[in-house]
N, C-alpha and C positions, 0 to 999 in steps of 0.2 A: 425747776417740776415744780409743779403747784401743790403747796402745803397740805392740801387736805389729803391728794393724793400719797405724798410722803408719810404721812400721820398712818393713813389708812395702809400703806406697805409694812409700814412699822407696825404697826400693832394688830394688824389683821392677819398678813401674811407669815409676820414672827411669832405669835403665840400661836397661829393654825397650825405652821409648821413644827413646831412643839407638840401643838396635840395629835397631830398627821403620825409624827415619829411614835408615839408612845402607843397609838391604838394600830399600827403596823407590826410593832417588835413587841407587844406586851407590855403589859403593866409592870413597874418598877418597883422595886421596896423603897420602904422610907427612907435607908440608907442612900440610895439614889436619888430619889427627891431631894432629901437634903446638900447632895452633892450639888444637883442642877441649881438648887436655889442659889447655894450659897458662888455658883461661877455667874451665875447673872446679876449676883449683888455684887461681886468683884467688878464688872461690867460696871454697872453702876456708877460706884464709888468713883472710876475712873472717868466716865461723865462728869460727874459734878466739879472734881477737882482740876480736873485740865482744859476743860469746857465751858461750864455755867459759870463757877464762882470767876475765875480769870476773866471773863469778857464782862460779868457783872462788878467786877472791879476797875474795869477801865472805865466805864460809863456812868458811874456813880461814886460815893464815898462809903465808906467802911461802915458808916452807921446804917445806911441803906441797904448794904450786903447781908447785916448781922440781922437787922429788924426783918428782912426776910426770911434769911435763917430761921428765926424763932418761928416767924409766924407759920411758916412752912410746919414744923414738926409740931407746933399747937394743933395747924390744923388734922393733919393724920391722927394726933392723939385723941382728938374730939372726936373724931369720926370712928375711930375705931373703938371709943368709948359707947358711941351710940350702936354699933354693931354688936357688940358685946350684950349692950341689952337690950335688943333685939332678940338675941339667940337664946337670951334669959340665962347670962353665963352671971350675973351678979352684976356685970356694970364693971368686973377687975378687970385689968390688965393683966394678962399674967401668962409665963411660957405655959404651954401645950403639952398634954403628954405623944398627941399623935397630930399629924398635918390635919386631920378632918377636923379636930378640934382648931388649930390655928387658923382655918381657913374659915372657921365656923361654919362647918356643916358637914358636921356627924351626922346630922337627920338622911344625909345621903344617902350613908352605908347602915342607919339602924333601922329608916321605916322609909319604905319605897312610897307608901301613901301620902308623904310629907314630902313629896321629890319637886313639888313646883315651887314650894316656899323655898325649900333647901336651896334649889339652884338659883333663885333670885337672892339668896342670901350670899352664895358664890358669884355671882354676878356682882354683886355689889362690892365686894369684897376688891375681887380685880379692879373693877372700875376705880376703887381708892388708888392703887397701885400704879394705874396705868394714865392717870388724870394730870398727875402732877409731869410725867414724861411728855404729855402732847401737848403740856402749856410749856414748857422748855421748846418744847421743836418748834409751835407756835409762832412764840416769839422769838426766836432763833431765826426762823425761814424769813420773817418779815426785817429782820435787821441785817441780815447777810445770808444769803441763798446758798453758798457754799458751809456756811456752818452749819446750817440745815440739814443741808443733805448729809454731812456727817453725822451729827446729831440723828440722825433718822437711820443711818444704816448702823450706829451702833445700837439704838434703843432697840432695833430689829433684831442685832444679834443677840442683844441681852434677852427679849423677848421671845427666842428658841427653849432654850434652858425652861426660864419660865412656865410657860407653855408645858411643856414636858412633865415639869413637878405639878401643875393644876390638873392634868387629867388624868396623871396616874393614880391618884388615889382614888378620884372619881370613877375609873373603870375598875380599879380594885373593889370599890363598893358597891358593885353593880349596876352601876350604869351603863349604858351599851355605849360602845366604840365611837358609832356616827353619831349618837347627843351628845357626849364628851367632846367630839371634835367640835361639833355648834356650837357648846355653851361657851368653849376655848374661843373661837374665833368672834362670839359676840362681845365676850371679857377684852378683846383686844380691839374693839372697835372704838371704846369707849377712851380710845388716846384720840379720836378724831373731836371728841368734846373739847378736849383737854387745848387740842391745839386750835381749835376756833376762839378758844379765851384766850389764847397766847396772842392770835395774831390781832383782836381786839385790844388786849391792852396793849402790846406792843407797838401800836400804830400811833398810841398819845405822846410818849416820849422817849428820851434815851434814857431816865431814871426809871418808867414804866417799865423798859425792857429789863431792865439791871433788875429790879423789884420779882420780875416774872423769875426771871433766871435762879436769884437767890430763894425764894419761894419754892420751886420746883427741888434747888437744892437742898433744902430744907427736909422737904418732905421725905426723897429719895434717901437721904442718911439717916432719916429716924426709922426708915421701912428696913434698911440695911443693917445699920448699928444698933436698933432698937429692938428687931423681930427677926429677920431673915437670918444671921450668922448667931445670935442666940438660940433660937431654937432649932436649928440645923445642928449646932452643937451637942444640945440635948437631946434631941430625936434619934445621931447616929452614936453619939454615947463615943467619941472619939475626936480626934484632932483634923481627921479629915477633912472636913469642909472649911475648917482656916486656910489648909493649903491649896483648896480650890477655888477659894474667895482671893488668893492671891493670883492663883491663875488668870481668875478673871481681871484683876486689875492690868496685869502685864499683856494680856490679851487687847484690851481697852488702849492701854497705852501705844501696844504695836500699831493698832489700827487707826489708832488719831494720826501718829506720825505719816502713816503710809497715805493717808485719804485726804488730813489737811494741809 
C-alpha cells in the first residue's frame, strides 16, 4: 500500500474517527479525556519498544539509537518551549490545571473572537505529536512494507482515543461539532508531513532508517512519559490513567502479535 495513503488513513481516519465519535456521543469530562489520552499513550509505548527501537537496533549501533532518542526528545522539548512562548505562558514547561491549557488552547474556551489564533495553536500542538509518528511510518514503509502497514494500523488505533481527547475540550469550550471534527481531521493530516520526511530519510541508508526510528521513538516517549501520563494523572487526580496506559500497552502488544 502506498505510504502516503497509509499515513492519511492512520492520521486523518484515526484522528477524524475519534473526533466524530465525540461529536456524536457528546463532549466528555476531563476525566474521560485523561483516560483516552492515557490509552493512546500506552499504545504509543508499545509501538516504540516493540517495533521502532528493535528495528533501529538491528540496523545500526547502540550509539546511533541513543543519539536518535536524545535528539527526538530534545526536538519535542524545543518545540513545546516555542509553543509556550507563542501562547504567552512564559516559556516554562509545566503541568497544567486543565486540558485546555495542556493543548495551549485556553483562548478557545475563554475568547471566541480569538478562535482562529487558538485553532492554529491547537493545530500546531497536534502536528507536533503526529509528525514523529509519520516519520516512523514513512521510514518503516520504505524499509519494509509489512512493517509500515503494521505501524499504520497501530498509529491509527492510537489516534482514535487521541482524536476523542482533543475534540472533547474543543466542543466543551463552545466550538461547534463540525468545526471540532474538521480541526481534528487537519491535525491528523499532518502525519503525512512526517511520512514524506521519513520516506526521504529512509531512502538514504540503513543508518538513516535507524536514526529515523530512534528520533521518532524519542519524540513519542517524551510526549508520553513527560506529558501525557503525568498530565492525565494530575487532571483525573487518581490512578485510573495509569491503568489505562497499561491497557493501551497490552492492546498494542496483542495487535502487533496479530498483524506482525
